[in-house]
N, C-alpha and C positions, 0 to 999 in steps of 0.2 A: 281599063278606061283611063285615058290621060286627063290632065288638068284642063278644066273648061273655063273659058274667059269670055266676057262680053256677049256677043250674039250666040255663042255656043251653049249658053246656059238656058236650057229649055225645060223649065219646071213651072209649076203653077205659081208658087210664091217662094221667096227666100228671106232669110234673116240677114240684115245688112249691118256691117260694122265699117265705119269710115276710117280714114288714114290715121286719125288720132286715137283710134281704139274705142270710140264712142258708139253706143248702140243707136241705130237709126230706126229700128223696128222691123216688122215683117211687111213686105210689099211685093208687088209683081216684079219680075226680072227687068221688064222694060222700064219701069219707073226708076229702079236702082241704077240701070245703065245710063239713063238720062242724067242722074245726079253725078255719076262718075265722069261722064264726058263733059259735063258742065264745069268740072274741076280740073279737066285735062288729065284724068287718070283712067284706070281700067277697073272693070268689075271682075273679081277672081273668086271662083268657087273653092273655098279652102276646106270645107267639111261637107262633102256630098252625101254622107250617110246620115247626117243629122236630120231631124224633123222639126221644121223645114230645113233644107240645106242652108249652110252659112256662107255668105259671100262677103268679101272684103274689098273696099275701095282703096286702091293704091296703084303705084306704077308697076307694071308687069315685069319690066327689066330689073327693077330693084328687088321685087319679090323672088325672082329666079336667083339673083345673086345671094340673097340672104338664105334661101333654101340650100343652095350649093355649099355655102359656108357651114351651115349646120350639119350637112351630110358629111363633109370632110372632117369636121370636128368629131362626129360620132365614129367615123371609121378609124380615126387616129386613136381614140380612146378604147376601141374594141381591139383586144389583143388576141391573135390566133395562136393556139398552142402548137409548139413544135416538138419534134422528137429529137432530143440530143443524144449523142452517143459517147460512151466511155468504155475504153478497152483496158483490160487488166491481164496480168499473167498469174498463174497459180502461185508463183513465188515472189510476187510483188512485195518489196520491203515496206516496213512500217511507215517510213517518211513519205514515200510515193503514195501509199494507200491513204494517208491522212490528207494529202493535197487533193487527190482525186475525189475523196469523200466530200471535202469542202466545196469543190466545184459542183458535185451532184446536188448538194444542199442548195447552192446558189441557183442552179437551173430550176429546181423544183420550186424554190421561193419566187422565181420569176414567172411561174405558171407553165413551165414546159415539162413534158414527159422525158424520162431518161431511160435509155436502153444500155444496160451494163453487160458487157460481153467479156468473158474470160476465155482466152484462146490457149489451147493445149498443144504441146508437141507430142511426138510419139510416146516417149517414156513417161511423160507427165500424165497420160491418160490413166495410169495405174493408181493415181492418188487424187481423185476428184474431191476428197474431203478438204484439201488445201484451198481450193477455189470456193467451196461451200462456206468455209470459215471466213474468208474475206468478204463474201457477199452478205453473210449474216451480220458481220460487223458494220457494213455499210447500211443495212436495213435498220439496225439499232440506232445508229447516228441520225438517220433520217427521221425516225419516229421520235427520238429525243428532241430534235429541233422542231417537230410538229409541222413539217412542210410537205410530207409525202406519205403515200401508202403503197403497198405492193399490189400492182395490177396483175402481174403474172409471176409466180414463184420461179426460182431457178430451175431450168430444164436443159438437158443436154440436146444439142443439135449438131450431130457430127462430132467435130473436134472442138466444139464451143459449148460453153454453159452461159445461158442468157437469162438475165433478170430484167423485168420492166417495172419501173416505178412511175407513179402518177402523182401530180400535185394534190395536196389535200385542200379542203374547202377554205381553210384558214391561211393558205399559202399567200394569196394575194394581199390579204390584210397585213400579214407579217412582213411582206416585202415593202409595203408602203410606209412602214414606220421608219422615220428618219430621225437622227439625233440632231437636236438643236445646237448650233455652234455656240460655244461659250463666249460670253461678252468679255472682251479684254479689259483688264483693270485700267482705270484712268492714270495717265502719266502724271507724276508730281510736277508742280509748277517750277520752272527754272528759277534759280536764285537770282535776286536782283543785284546788279553790280554795285560795289561800294564806291562812294564818291571819292575822287582823288584828294590826297592830303596836300595842302598848300605848304610849300617849303620856303622859308625865309632865306633869301640870298645872302644876308649878312651873318646868319647863324653859322657856327663852325660845324663841319661834318667830319666823319672819319677819314674821308679821302683828302681833306685839306686841314691838317692840324694847325692849331693856333701857335704862332711863334712865341717863345718864352723869353722875357727880358732878363739880362744878366744882373746879378746883385750889385748894389751900389758900391760895396767895399772892393769888389774885384775891379770895378771901373776906376776907383781912386788909385789902386796899386799900379795899374797900367799907366796912369798919367805920371806917377812919380818915377817909374823906371824909365819912361821916355825922356823925362827931364834930365 
């Protein structure tokens, strides 16, 4: 049964809430509808299963917009689990295995399942213990990080060995933990410039040496010789 408004509300009595959220009490639907129309609004049945049903006085278009907004927000918050895939070789080296294991831990921390597949070539089928060793290492890392559990242990399917991991209950909370960025240290204040020093134009400087006067005796000798 869809949402009922105005004349479609056919019950004996309803509990009415106005547009401001105030309780108007229990009354007949016709009386409540008259109040709503007197305010230029609609009468909307918001809780049909209550006793008596609860109706709200408000604009129907605005109510639909708010409900749609709430539904979109709920859908955005609800995350659907996906099946991620990770492929290995029996002879995957240590570095590549570490990188793949970190990706698996990340997928599980995000709430996704992971299907780990080890593919064999013809001669590699003779040594499945190499693949089992790699898968066991992945399981240990996942359990250490507390982000996942083994949903299906490693099983051979043709030329493949498949392991399925599922996120643990604490995976979502572990993924939501974020590090708070460090607050940068305040910069020291810039030094104030020193006031310029006034220079006396009459004072001697290194660039302009003061002329030295000749001694009086030397001046007298010069006069006698010239005479």
